[in-house]
Backbone atoms as SQL, in Angstrom:
CREATE TABLE atoms (id INTEGER PRIMARY KEY, chain TEXT, resi INTEGER, resn TEXT, atom TEXT, x REAL, y REAL, z REAL);
INSERT INTO atoms VALUES
  (1, 'A', 1, 'MET', 'N', -29.767, 5.144, 43.163),
  (2, 'A', 1, 'MET', 'CA', -30.537, 3.572, 43.356),
  (3, 'A', 1, 'MET', 'C', -31.808, 2.870, 43.418),
  (4, 'A', 2, 'GLU', 'N', -31.964, 1.734, 43.140),
  (5, 'A', 2, 'GLU', 'CA', -33.480, 1.340, 43.326),
  (6, 'A', 2, 'GLU', 'C', -33.587, -0.057, 43.932),
  (7, 'A', 3, 'ALA', 'N', -34.321, 0.220, 44.671),
  (8, 'A', 3, 'ALA', 'CA', -35.350, -1.425, 45.331),
  (9, 'A', 3, 'ALA', 'C', -36.402, -2.094, 44.586),
  (10, 'A', 4, 'ARG', 'N', -36.256, -3.435, 44.447),
  (11, 'A', 4, 'ARG', 'CA', -37.902, -3.661, 43.834),
  (12, 'A', 4, 'ARG', 'C', -38.499, -4.792, 45.087),
  (13, 'A', 5, 'ALA', 'N', -39.862, -5.273, 44.686),
  (14, 'A', 5, 'ALA', 'CA', -39.996, -6.249, 45.796),
  (15, 'A', 5, 'ALA', 'C', -40.901, -6.875, 44.465),
  (16, 'A', 6, 'GLN', 'N', -41.329, -7.977, 44.813),
  (17, 'A', 6, 'GLN', 'CA', -42.420, -9.203, 43.816),
  (18, 'A', 6, 'GLN', 'C', -43.159, -9.272, 44.183),
  (19, 'A', 7, 'LEU', 'N', -44.201, -9.994, 44.037),
  (20, 'A', 7, 'LEU', 'CA', -45.315, -11.226, 44.655),
  (21, 'A', 7, 'LEU', 'C', -45.522, -11.398, 43.234),
  (22, 'A', 8, 'LYS', 'N', -45.040, -13.098, 43.208),
  (23, 'A', 8, 'LYS', 'CA', -45.559, -13.908, 42.221),
  (24, 'A', 8, 'LYS', 'C', -46.460, -14.649, 42.259),
  (25, 'A', 9, 'TYR', 'N', -46.950, -15.269, 41.831),
  (26, 'A', 9, 'TYR', 'CA', -48.531, -16.270, 41.331),
  (27, 'A', 9, 'TYR', 'C', -49.655, -15.510, 42.373),
  (28, 'A', 10, 'ALA', 'N', -49.711, -14.634, 42.352),
  (29, 'A', 10, 'ALA', 'CA', -50.714, -14.070, 42.437),
  (30, 'A', 10, 'ALA', 'C', -52.113, -14.076, 42.191),
  (31, 'A', 11, 'ARG', 'N', -53.188, -14.487, 42.552),
  (32, 'A', 11, 'ARG', 'CA', -54.127, -14.894, 41.886),
  (33, 'A', 11, 'ARG', 'C', -55.623, -14.337, 41.797),
  (34, 'A', 12, 'ILE', 'N', -54.994, -12.881, 40.855),
  (35, 'A', 12, 'ILE', 'CA', -55.838, -12.378, 40.352),
  (36, 'A', 12, 'ILE', 'C', -55.354, -12.115, 38.921),
  (37, 'A', 13, 'SER', 'N', -55.760, -11.744, 37.782),
  (38, 'A', 13, 'SER', 'CA', -55.761, -11.108, 36.925),
  (39, 'A', 13, 'SER', 'C', -54.990, -9.899, 36.569),
  (40, 'A', 14, 'PRO', 'N', -54.119, -10.041, 35.429),
  (41, 'A', 14, 'PRO', 'CA', -53.149, -8.888, 36.183),
  (42, 'A', 14, 'PRO', 'C', -54.138, -7.514, 34.561),
  (43, 'A', 15, 'ARG', 'N', -54.904, -8.057, 33.801),
  (44, 'A', 15, 'ARG', 'CA', -55.768, -6.827, 33.388),
  (45, 'A', 15, 'ARG', 'C', -55.919, -6.132, 35.127),
  (46, 'A', 16, 'LYS', 'N', -56.571, -6.815, 35.811),
  (47, 'A', 16, 'LYS', 'CA', -57.453, -5.998, 37.365),
  (48, 'A', 16, 'LYS', 'C', -56.125, -5.172, 37.644),
  (49, 'A', 17, 'VAL', 'N', -54.785, -5.935, 37.794),
  (50, 'A', 17, 'VAL', 'CA', -53.736, -5.217, 38.922),
  (51, 'A', 17, 'VAL', 'C', -53.079, -4.048, 37.806),
  (52, 'A', 18, 'LYS', 'N', -53.140, -3.874, 36.320),
  (53, 'A', 18, 'LYS', 'CA', -52.927, -2.919, 35.951),
  (54, 'A', 18, 'LYS', 'C', -53.318, -1.539, 35.927),
  (55, 'A', 19, 'ILE', 'N', -54.468, -1.451, 36.721),
  (56, 'A', 19, 'ILE', 'CA', -55.239, -0.432, 36.558),
  (57, 'A', 19, 'ILE', 'C', -54.700, -0.034, 37.654),
  (58, 'A', 20, 'VAL', 'N', -54.779, -0.363, 38.871),
  (59, 'A', 20, 'VAL', 'CA', -53.995, 0.305, 40.576),
  (60, 'A', 20, 'VAL', 'C', -52.499, 0.248, 40.001),
  (61, 'A', 21, 'CYS', 'N', -51.675, -0.566, 39.203),
  (62, 'A', 21, 'CYS', 'CA', -50.414, 0.224, 38.924),
  (63, 'A', 21, 'CYS', 'C', -50.407, 1.495, 38.260),
  (64, 'A', 22, 'ASP', 'N', -51.320, 1.755, 37.407),
  (65, 'A', 22, 'ASP', 'CA', -51.198, 3.160, 36.755),
  (66, 'A', 22, 'ASP', 'C', -51.816, 4.643, 37.647),
  (67, 'A', 23, 'LEU', 'N', -52.494, 3.948, 38.737),
  (68, 'A', 23, 'LEU', 'CA', -52.872, 4.798, 39.764),
  (69, 'A', 23, 'LEU', 'C', -51.394, 5.147, 40.776),
  (70, 'A', 24, 'ILE', 'N', -50.469, 4.587, 40.807),
  (71, 'A', 24, 'ILE', 'CA', -49.385, 4.841, 41.799),
  (72, 'A', 24, 'ILE', 'C', -48.018, 5.150, 40.719),
  (73, 'A', 25, 'ARG', 'N', -48.077, 5.109, 39.768),
  (74, 'A', 25, 'ARG', 'CA', -47.170, 4.847, 39.025),
  (75, 'A', 25, 'ARG', 'C', -46.143, 6.422, 39.440),
  (76, 'A', 26, 'GLY', 'N', -44.894, 6.514, 39.315),
  (77, 'A', 26, 'GLY', 'CA', -44.965, 7.818, 39.631),
  (78, 'A', 26, 'GLY', 'C', -44.640, 9.030, 40.811),
  (79, 'A', 27, 'LYS', 'N', -45.649, 8.188, 41.541),
  (80, 'A', 27, 'LYS', 'CA', -46.308, 9.108, 42.818),
  (81, 'A', 27, 'LYS', 'C', -44.660, 8.933, 43.928),
  (82, 'A', 28, 'ASP', 'N', -45.200, 9.480, 44.766),
  (83, 'A', 28, 'ASP', 'CA', -44.155, 9.114, 46.307),
  (84, 'A', 28, 'ASP', 'C', -44.428, 8.212, 47.096),
  (85, 'A', 29, 'ALA', 'N', -43.881, 7.712, 47.637),
  (86, 'A', 29, 'ALA', 'CA', -44.199, 6.154, 47.928),
  (87, 'A', 29, 'ALA', 'C', -44.798, 6.752, 49.278),
  (88, 'A', 30, 'LYS', 'N', -45.023, 7.564, 49.986),
  (89, 'A', 30, 'LYS', 'CA', -46.385, 7.653, 50.974),
  (90, 'A', 30, 'LYS', 'C', -47.637, 7.929, 50.110),
  (91, 'A', 31, 'VAL', 'N', -47.469, 8.845, 49.518),
  (92, 'A', 31, 'VAL', 'CA', -48.793, 9.371, 48.861),
  (93, 'A', 31, 'VAL', 'C', -49.483, 8.182, 47.843),
  (94, 'A', 32, 'ALA', 'N', -48.657, 6.904, 47.587),
  (95, 'A', 32, 'ALA', 'CA', -48.687, 6.092, 46.794),
  (96, 'A', 32, 'ALA', 'C', -49.750, 5.053, 48.079),
  (97, 'A', 33, 'ARG', 'N', -49.162, 4.520, 49.020),
  (98, 'A', 33, 'ARG', 'CA', -49.669, 3.878, 50.235),
  (99, 'A', 33, 'ARG', 'C', -50.827, 4.457, 50.407),
  (100, 'A', 34, 'ALA', 'N', -51.044, 5.815, 50.024),
  (101, 'A', 34, 'ALA', 'CA', -52.214, 5.985, 51.025),
  (102, 'A', 34, 'ALA', 'C', -52.924, 6.013, 49.705),
  (103, 'A', 35, 'ILE', 'N', -52.874, 6.249, 48.719),
  (104, 'A', 35, 'ILE', 'CA', -53.924, 6.172, 47.341),
  (105, 'A', 35, 'ILE', 'C', -54.317, 4.470, 47.157),
  (106, 'A', 36, 'LEU', 'N', -53.548, 3.648, 47.782),
  (107, 'A', 36, 'LEU', 'CA', -53.670, 2.340, 47.705),
  (108, 'A', 36, 'LEU', 'C', -54.665, 1.613, 48.584),
  (109, 'A', 37, 'GLU', 'N', -54.482, 2.202, 50.028),
  (110, 'A', 37, 'GLU', 'CA', -54.845, 2.153, 51.172),
  (111, 'A', 37, 'GLU', 'C', -56.560, 2.564, 50.723),
  (112, 'A', 38, 'ASN', 'N', -57.057, 3.239, 49.970),
  (113, 'A', 38, 'ASN', 'CA', -58.105, 4.031, 49.743),
  (114, 'A', 38, 'ASN', 'C', -58.872, 3.892, 48.573),
  (115, 'A', 39, 'THR', 'N', -58.512, 3.182, 48.104),
  (116, 'A', 39, 'THR', 'CA', -58.978, 2.544, 46.255),
  (117, 'A', 39, 'THR', 'C', -59.622, 1.200, 46.292),
  (118, 'A', 40, 'PRO', 'N', -60.996, 1.155, 46.148),
  (119, 'A', 40, 'PRO', 'CA', -61.684, -0.314, 46.682),
  (120, 'A', 40, 'PRO', 'C', -61.521, -0.921, 45.399),
  (121, 'A', 41, 'LYS', 'N', -60.246, -1.845, 45.317),
  (122, 'A', 41, 'LYS', 'CA', -59.668, -2.522, 44.213),
  (123, 'A', 41, 'LYS', 'C', -59.488, -3.635, 45.123),
  (124, 'A', 42, 'ALA', 'N', -59.928, -4.804, 44.791),
  (125, 'A', 42, 'ALA', 'CA', -58.853, -6.363, 45.180),
  (126, 'A', 42, 'ALA', 'C', -57.619, -6.381, 45.014),
  (127, 'A', 43, 'ALA', 'N', -56.808, -5.659, 44.172),
  (128, 'A', 43, 'ALA', 'CA', -55.800, -5.847, 43.836),
  (129, 'A', 43, 'ALA', 'C', -55.141, -4.803, 44.671),
  (130, 'A', 44, 'SER', 'N', -55.882, -3.778, 45.246),
  (131, 'A', 44, 'SER', 'CA', -54.963, -2.481, 46.061),
  (132, 'A', 44, 'SER', 'C', -54.138, -3.224, 47.181),
  (133, 'A', 45, 'GLU', 'N', -54.988, -4.537, 47.879),
  (134, 'A', 45, 'GLU', 'CA', -55.036, -5.073, 49.126),
  (135, 'A', 45, 'GLU', 'C', -53.641, -5.261, 49.172),
  (136, 'A', 46, 'LEU', 'N', -53.071, -6.094, 47.904),
  (137, 'A', 46, 'LEU', 'CA', -51.681, -7.106, 47.254),
  (138, 'A', 46, 'LEU', 'C', -51.084, -6.141, 47.184),
  (139, 'A', 47, 'MET', 'N', -51.134, -4.848, 46.364),
  (140, 'A', 47, 'MET', 'CA', -50.059, -3.974, 46.088),
  (141, 'A', 47, 'MET', 'C', -49.856, -3.012, 47.813),
  (142, 'A', 48, 'VAL', 'N', -50.427, -2.956, 48.238),
  (143, 'A', 48, 'VAL', 'CA', -49.838, -2.168, 49.708),
  (144, 'A', 48, 'VAL', 'C', -48.529, -2.999, 50.186),
  (145, 'A', 49, 'LYS', 'N', -48.868, -4.414, 50.475),
  (146, 'A', 49, 'LYS', 'CA', -47.623, -5.479, 50.675),
  (147, 'A', 49, 'LYS', 'C', -46.915, -5.223, 49.868),
  (148, 'A', 50, 'VAL', 'N', -46.834, -5.101, 48.587),
  (149, 'A', 50, 'VAL', 'CA', -45.688, -5.058, 47.707),
  (150, 'A', 50, 'VAL', 'C', -44.528, -3.776, 48.250),
  (151, 'A', 51, 'LEU', 'N', -45.875, -2.871, 48.358),
  (152, 'A', 51, 'LEU', 'CA', -45.017, -1.350, 48.103),
  (153, 'A', 51, 'LEU', 'C', -44.192, -1.597, 49.675),
  (154, 'A', 52, 'GLY', 'N', -44.751, -1.791, 50.249),
  (155, 'A', 52, 'GLY', 'CA', -44.355, -1.679, 51.725),
  (156, 'A', 52, 'GLY', 'C', -43.074, -2.492, 51.817),
  (157, 'A', 53, 'SER', 'N', -42.726, -3.495, 51.059),
  (158, 'A', 53, 'SER', 'CA', -42.026, -4.508, 51.131),
  (159, 'A', 53, 'SER', 'C', -40.640, -3.770, 50.392),
  (160, 'A', 54, 'ALA', 'N', -40.956, -3.201, 49.079),
  (161, 'A', 54, 'ALA', 'CA', -40.317, -2.626, 48.630),
  (162, 'A', 54, 'ALA', 'C', -39.568, -1.600, 49.370),
  (163, 'A', 55, 'VAL', 'N', -40.143, -0.632, 49.927),
  (164, 'A', 55, 'VAL', 'CA', -39.869, 0.357, 50.612),
  (165, 'A', 55, 'VAL', 'C', -38.749, -0.046, 51.491),
  (166, 'A', 56, 'ALA', 'N', -39.008, -1.021, 52.181),
  (167, 'A', 56, 'ALA', 'CA', -38.444, -1.753, 53.752),
  (168, 'A', 56, 'ALA', 'C', -37.198, -2.031, 52.890),
  (169, 'A', 57, 'ASN', 'N', -36.894, -2.911, 51.677),
  (170, 'A', 57, 'ASN', 'CA', -35.621, -2.983, 50.992),
  (171, 'A', 57, 'ASN', 'C', -34.949, -1.974, 50.625),
  (172, 'A', 58, 'ALA', 'N', -35.566, -0.992, 50.500),
  (173, 'A', 58, 'ALA', 'CA', -34.549, 0.500, 49.912),
  (174, 'A', 58, 'ALA', 'C', -34.021, 0.841, 51.591),
  (175, 'A', 59, 'GLU', 'N', -34.854, 0.550, 52.353),
  (176, 'A', 59, 'GLU', 'CA', -34.317, 1.038, 53.834),
  (177, 'A', 59, 'GLU', 'C', -33.293, 0.126, 54.016),
  (178, 'A', 60, 'ASN', 'N', -33.499, -0.689, 54.251),
  (179, 'A', 60, 'ASN', 'CA', -32.432, -1.661, 55.248),
  (180, 'A', 60, 'ASN', 'C', -31.229, -2.199, 54.190),
  (181, 'A', 61, 'ASN', 'N', -31.593, -2.409, 53.055),
  (182, 'A', 61, 'ASN', 'CA', -30.657, -3.515, 51.719),
  (183, 'A', 61, 'ASN', 'C', -29.377, -2.460, 51.757),
  (184, 'A', 62, 'LEU', 'N', -30.440, -1.141, 51.318),
  (185, 'A', 62, 'LEU', 'CA', -29.584, -0.140, 50.259),
  (186, 'A', 62, 'LEU', 'C', -29.206, 0.978, 51.115),
  (187, 'A', 63, 'GLY', 'N', -29.951, 1.343, 52.173),
  (188, 'A', 63, 'GLY', 'CA', -29.475, 2.276, 53.180),
  (189, 'A', 63, 'GLY', 'C', -30.109, 3.511, 52.738),
  (190, 'A', 64, 'LEU', 'N', -31.216, 3.837, 51.739),
  (191, 'A', 64, 'LEU', 'CA', -32.010, 4.868, 51.158),
  (192, 'A', 64, 'LEU', 'C', -33.240, 5.528, 52.305),
  (193, 'A', 65, 'ASP', 'N', -33.177, 6.343, 52.280),
  (194, 'A', 65, 'ASP', 'CA', -34.057, 7.135, 52.911),
  (195, 'A', 65, 'ASP', 'C', -35.349, 7.193, 52.450),
  (196, 'A', 66, 'PRO', 'N', -36.509, 6.555, 53.525),
  (197, 'A', 66, 'PRO', 'CA', -37.578, 6.139, 53.105),
  (198, 'A', 66, 'PRO', 'C', -39.089, 7.597, 52.740),
  (199, 'A', 67, 'GLU', 'N', -38.087, 8.968, 53.378),
  (200, 'A', 67, 'GLU', 'CA', -38.974, 10.263, 53.263),
  (201, 'A', 67, 'GLU', 'C', -38.739, 10.731, 51.451),
  (202, 'A', 68, 'LYS', 'N', -37.809, 9.798, 50.786),
  (203, 'A', 68, 'LYS', 'CA', -37.264, 10.453, 49.999),
  (204, 'A', 68, 'LYS', 'C', -37.666, 9.335, 48.404),
  (205, 'A', 69, 'LEU', 'N', -38.681, 8.253, 48.655),
  (206, 'A', 69, 'LEU', 'CA', -38.818, 7.088, 47.798),
  (207, 'A', 69, 'LEU', 'C', -39.496, 7.513, 47.081),
  (208, 'A', 70, 'TYR', 'N', -39.966, 7.181, 45.544),
  (209, 'A', 70, 'TYR', 'CA', -40.824, 7.351, 45.036),
  (210, 'A', 70, 'TYR', 'C', -41.096, 5.790, 44.261),
  (211, 'A', 71, 'VAL', 'N', -42.413, 5.727, 43.662),
  (212, 'A', 71, 'VAL', 'CA', -42.091, 4.691, 43.171),
  (213, 'A', 71, 'VAL', 'C', -42.195, 5.067, 41.216),
  (214, 'A', 72, 'SER', 'N', -40.782, 4.213, 40.747),
  (215, 'A', 72, 'SER', 'CA', -40.186, 4.438, 39.408),
  (216, 'A', 72, 'SER', 'C', -41.262, 3.481, 38.616),
  (217, 'A', 73, 'GLU', 'N', -41.163, 2.557, 39.370),
  (218, 'A', 73, 'GLU', 'CA', -42.082, 1.474, 37.749),
  (219, 'A', 73, 'GLU', 'C', -42.979, 0.634, 38.744),
  (220, 'A', 74, 'THR', 'N', -44.310, 0.411, 38.509),
  (221, 'A', 74, 'THR', 'CA', -44.789, -0.737, 38.551),
  (222, 'A', 74, 'THR', 'C', -45.343, -1.181, 37.675),
  (223, 'A', 75, 'TYR', 'N', -45.787, -2.881, 37.580),
  (224, 'A', 75, 'TYR', 'CA', -45.899, -3.631, 36.395),
  (225, 'A', 75, 'TYR', 'C', -46.505, -5.005, 36.987),
  (226, 'A', 76, 'ALA', 'N', -47.841, -5.395, 36.026),
  (227, 'A', 76, 'ALA', 'CA', -48.267, -6.731, 36.573),
  (228, 'A', 76, 'ALA', 'C', -47.706, -7.932, 35.030),
  (229, 'A', 77, 'ASP', 'N', -47.113, -8.431, 35.116),
  (230, 'A', 77, 'ASP', 'CA', -46.916, -9.632, 33.967),
  (231, 'A', 77, 'ASP', 'C', -47.962, -10.671, 34.444),
  (232, 'A', 78, 'PRO', 'N', -48.355, -11.052, 33.188),
  (233, 'A', 78, 'PRO', 'CA', -48.896, -12.726, 33.268),
  (234, 'A', 78, 'PRO', 'C', -48.554, -14.352, 34.220),
  (235, 'A', 79, 'GLY', 'N', -48.789, -14.692, 35.074),
  (236, 'A', 79, 'GLY', 'CA', -48.326, -15.796, 34.936),
  (237, 'A', 79, 'GLY', 'C', -48.638, -16.937, 34.766),
  (238, 'A', 80, 'PRO', 'N', -48.732, -18.274, 35.305),
  (239, 'A', 80, 'PRO', 'CA', -49.436, -19.288, 34.624),
  (240, 'A', 80, 'PRO', 'C', -50.829, -19.064, 34.613),
  (241, 'A', 81, 'ILE', 'N', -51.572, -19.855, 33.530),
  (242, 'A', 81, 'ILE', 'CA', -52.955, -20.025, 34.018),
  (243, 'A', 81, 'ILE', 'C', -53.550, -21.208, 34.715),
  (244, 'A', 82, 'LEU', 'N', -54.700, -21.090, 35.291),
  (245, 'A', 82, 'LEU', 'CA', -54.781, -22.672, 35.731),
  (246, 'A', 82, 'LEU', 'C', -55.831, -22.825, 35.186),
  (247, 'A', 83, 'LYS', 'N', -56.180, -24.107, 34.602),
  (248, 'A', 83, 'LYS', 'CA', -57.184, -24.105, 33.390),
  (249, 'A', 83, 'LYS', 'C', -58.312, -25.334, 34.074),
  (250, 'A', 84, 'ARG', 'N', -59.433, -25.072, 34.437),
  (251, 'A', 84, 'ARG', 'CA', -60.367, -25.372, 35.504),
  (252, 'A', 84, 'ARG', 'C', -61.481, -25.726, 34.018),
  (253, 'A', 85, 'GLY', 'N', -62.426, -26.709, 34.407),
  (254, 'A', 85, 'GLY', 'CA', -63.751, -26.154, 33.795),
  (255, 'A', 85, 'GLY', 'C', -65.202, -26.580, 34.378),
  (256, 'A', 86, 'MET', 'N', -66.304, -26.112, 33.513),
  (257, 'A', 86, 'MET', 'CA', -67.590, -25.860, 34.036),
  (258, 'A', 86, 'MET', 'C', -67.978, -27.149, 33.475),
  (259, 'A', 87, 'PRO', 'N', -69.393, -28.075, 33.272),
  (260, 'A', 87, 'PRO', 'CA', -69.866, -28.782, 33.066),
  (261, 'A', 87, 'PRO', 'C', -71.574, -28.213, 32.147),
  (262, 'A', 88, 'ARG', 'N', -71.154, -28.351, 31.119),
  (263, 'A', 88, 'ARG', 'CA', -72.744, -27.863, 29.981),
  (264, 'A', 88, 'ARG', 'C', -73.497, -28.869, 30.063),
  (265, 'A', 89, 'ALA', 'N', -74.028, -28.438, 29.134),
  (266, 'A', 89, 'ALA', 'CA', -75.143, -29.480, 28.422),
  (267, 'A', 89, 'ALA', 'C', -74.830, -30.813, 27.446),
  (268, 'A', 90, 'GLN', 'N', -75.126, -31.716, 27.517),
  (269, 'A', 90, 'GLN', 'CA', -74.797, -32.867, 26.744),
  (270, 'A', 90, 'GLN', 'C', -73.383, -33.502, 26.998),
  (271, 'A', 91, 'GLY', 'N', -72.949, -33.312, 28.001),
  (272, 'A', 91, 'GLY', 'CA', -71.537, -33.945, 28.376),
  (273, 'A', 91, 'GLY', 'C', -70.298, -32.890, 28.186),
  (274, 'A', 92, 'ARG', 'N', -70.595, -32.150, 27.472),
  (275, 'A', 92, 'ARG', 'CA', -69.772, -31.164, 27.036),
  (276, 'A', 92, 'ARG', 'C', -69.338, -30.437, 28.428),
  (277, 'A', 93, 'MET', 'N', -68.077, -29.690, 27.998),
  (278, 'A', 93, 'MET', 'CA', -67.221, -28.628, 29.171),
  (279, 'A', 93, 'MET', 'C', -66.664, -27.380, 28.464),
  (280, 'A', 94, 'TYR', 'N', -66.824, -26.332, 29.490),
  (281, 'A', 94, 'TYR', 'CA', -66.514, -25.055, 28.671),
  (282, 'A', 94, 'TYR', 'C', -65.101, -24.575, 29.829),
  (283, 'A', 95, 'ARG', 'N', -64.349, -24.464, 28.957),
  (284, 'A', 95, 'ARG', 'CA', -63.257, -23.946, 29.816),
  (285, 'A', 95, 'ARG', 'C', -63.167, -22.830, 30.682),
  (286, 'A', 96, 'ILE', 'N', -62.588, -23.009, 31.777),
  (287, 'A', 96, 'ILE', 'CA', -62.315, -21.290, 32.480),
  (288, 'A', 96, 'ILE', 'C', -61.381, -21.731, 32.982),
  (289, 'A', 97, 'ASN', 'N', -60.770, -20.268, 32.452),
  (290, 'A', 97, 'ASN', 'CA', -59.387, -19.781, 32.442),
  (291, 'A', 97, 'ASN', 'C', -59.312, -19.241, 34.409),
  (292, 'A', 98, 'LYS', 'N', -58.458, -19.703, 35.505),
  (293, 'A', 98, 'LYS', 'CA', -58.285, -18.694, 36.203),
  (294, 'A', 98, 'LYS', 'C', -56.560, -18.141, 36.425),
  (295, 'A', 99, 'ARG', 'N', -56.817, -16.866, 35.637),
  (296, 'A', 99, 'ARG', 'CA', -55.422, -16.274, 35.739),
  (297, 'A', 99, 'ARG', 'C', -54.635, -15.985, 37.065),
  (298, 'A', 100, 'THR', 'N', -52.953, -15.525, 37.138),
  (299, 'A', 100, 'THR', 'CA', -52.444, -15.363, 37.827),
  (300, 'A', 100, 'THR', 'C', -51.440, -14.158, 36.906),
  (301, 'A', 101, 'SER', 'N', -50.902, -13.583, 38.311),
  (302, 'A', 101, 'SER', 'CA', -49.896, -12.381, 38.136),
  (303, 'A', 101, 'SER', 'C', -49.253, -12.061, 38.657),
  (304, 'A', 102, 'HIS', 'N', -47.762, -11.690, 38.215),
  (305, 'A', 102, 'HIS', 'CA', -46.517, -11.417, 38.939),
  (306, 'A', 102, 'HIS', 'C', -46.529, -10.043, 39.052),
  (307, 'A', 103, 'ILE', 'N', -46.704, -9.405, 40.429),
  (308, 'A', 103, 'ILE', 'CA', -46.551, -7.806, 40.165),
  (309, 'A', 103, 'ILE', 'C', -45.579, -7.522, 40.810),
  (310, 'A', 104, 'THR', 'N', -44.828, -6.085, 40.248),
  (311, 'A', 104, 'THR', 'CA', -43.415, -5.828, 40.822),
  (312, 'A', 104, 'THR', 'C', -43.622, -4.502, 40.721),
  (313, 'A', 105, 'ILE', 'N', -43.158, -3.937, 42.065),
  (314, 'A', 105, 'ILE', 'CA', -42.697, -2.340, 42.269),
  (315, 'A', 105, 'ILE', 'C', -41.276, -1.671, 42.586),
  (316, 'A', 106, 'VAL', 'N', -41.290, -1.069, 41.610),
  (317, 'A', 106, 'VAL', 'CA', -39.551, -0.506, 41.876),
  (318, 'A', 106, 'VAL', 'C', -39.568, 1.283, 42.384),
  (319, 'A', 107, 'VAL', 'N', -39.173, 0.721, 43.801),
  (320, 'A', 107, 'VAL', 'CA', -39.106, 2.439, 43.697),
  (321, 'A', 107, 'VAL', 'C', -37.624, 2.667, 44.057),
  (322, 'A', 108, 'ALA', 'N', -37.270, 3.955, 44.032),
  (323, 'A', 108, 'ALA', 'CA', -35.840, 4.925, 44.032),
  (324, 'A', 108, 'ALA', 'C', -36.225, 6.331, 44.914),
  (325, 'A', 109, 'GLU', 'N', -34.541, 6.961, 44.910),
  (326, 'A', 109, 'GLU', 'CA', -34.730, 7.632, 45.622),
  (327, 'A', 109, 'GLU', 'C', -34.888, 8.968, 44.775),
  (328, 'A', 110, 'LYS', 'N', -35.687, 10.049, 45.243),
  (329, 'A', 110, 'LYS', 'CA', -35.455, 11.287, 44.441),
  (330, 'A', 110, 'LYS', 'C', -34.078, 12.201, 44.754),
  (331, 'A', 111, 'GLU', 'N', -33.584, 12.861, 43.626),
  (332, 'A', 111, 'GLU', 'CA', -32.174, 13.213, 44.033),
  (333, 'A', 111, 'GLU', 'C', -32.568, 15.213, 44.241);
């Protein structure tokens, strides 16, 4: 059995989140939390909350033992892009893309 948690429309680029996802994939839930809390990346703060939610979902909704949980999947999909503009010379405008992410963490119980 596996439990999942998802954070949608996070105002951070998926490229930045994927770096942190690779750090915790396949690790125990407690070890993954420790890694995230000691990683100086902006995405790690968001992922600590999502990981905590996934563990809580596993414990409360499915009755899994939180000591035996590990991160089976974690990924960041691109969300909608907020398109903004920066004024440039001679009345032109350069586009600035403010990217968003959908962060998903799946935890499962070890056999």
